[in-house]
N, C-alpha and C positions, 0 to 999 in steps of 0.2 A: 189758227191751226196750221196753216201753211208754214209760218215761221217756226213753230215748234217742231214740225216734221223736218224742216231743213236743218235745224240745230241738232236734232237727234241723229240725222244722217251724217252730219259733219263730225260729231263726236265718235260715231261708229267708224267712219273712214279714218279718222285720226289714229284710233287705236289699232286698226288693221294695217296701217302704213308702216313699212320698214324704212330705216334710214337709207338715203340715196335712191329711193324709189321714185321720187318726184324730180323731174328735170329742173335744174336751176334752183331747187329748194332742198338741197341734200340734208339740211338740218331738221326738216320736218319729219317726224316719225320716231319710232323707238325700236330697239332690237328685241322685241318681245318674242319673235319666233325662235331666236337663238336661246332664249331663256326656257323655252318649252322642253329643251333637251337636258336641262339640269334635273337633278334629283328633286322630287317634290317635298322639300323641307320647309319648315316655317321661315327660314331665311330667304329662300327662293320666293315664297309667297309674298313676303314683305318687300322684296326687291321689285316684283311685278307690280304690286300696289303702288309703291313709291314712283316707279317709272311712269305709270299711267297718270298718277296725280300730277307729276311735274309736267307731263306732256299736255294735259288738258289745261292746266293753269297757265302754261306758256303760250299755247297756240289757239285757244278758244276763249276769247275775251267776253263772249256773250253769255257765259254760264259761270255760276259760283258752285264749285264742287262741294257736295256734302258728304259723300261716302264712296269709297271704292272697295268692293268686296271680291276676293278671289277664292274660288274653291276648286279642288282637284277631283277628277274622276279617275280613280286608280284602275278601273276596268278598261276604259277606252283611251286613257292617256290624254284626255282633253282638259283644258282649263276653262272654267266658267268665270266670266267677269261680269259683275253687276255694278253699274255706275249710276249714282244718284246725284242729281244736281238741280239747282234752281236757275231759271232764266233771269238774267240781270233786269232790274227794274220791274219785276213782276213777282207774284207769289206762287207762280206755277212750278210745281215739283215734277220732274221728269225722271224716268229710269230707262237706261239702255242696258240690254244684256247682250253680251258677245261671247261666242264660243271660239276659243283658240285651239287649233289642232296642229299637230306635228305634220310637216310635209317633207318629202324627201327632196 
């Protein structure tokens, strides 16, 4: 259970990390906050899903991604991300839900 919690926290931190936010590891992260200011179109949704998929597949070798689902809240201008994955060498299915908000 400790391992599962650590992996869940790592996936969440990876999604919430911007490029150039980690010293000496500028390639880790994604420009998701910048995408939050785009119009909520199917293309933007697809771009966010693809960015998260590439990010996790590249930087989290302990998981096999099964699904990334993005939904918009038009009232609060938030983006809800649901990430489903399996831990490598186990049959354990995990879900991480992250809310991305616009910040000034």
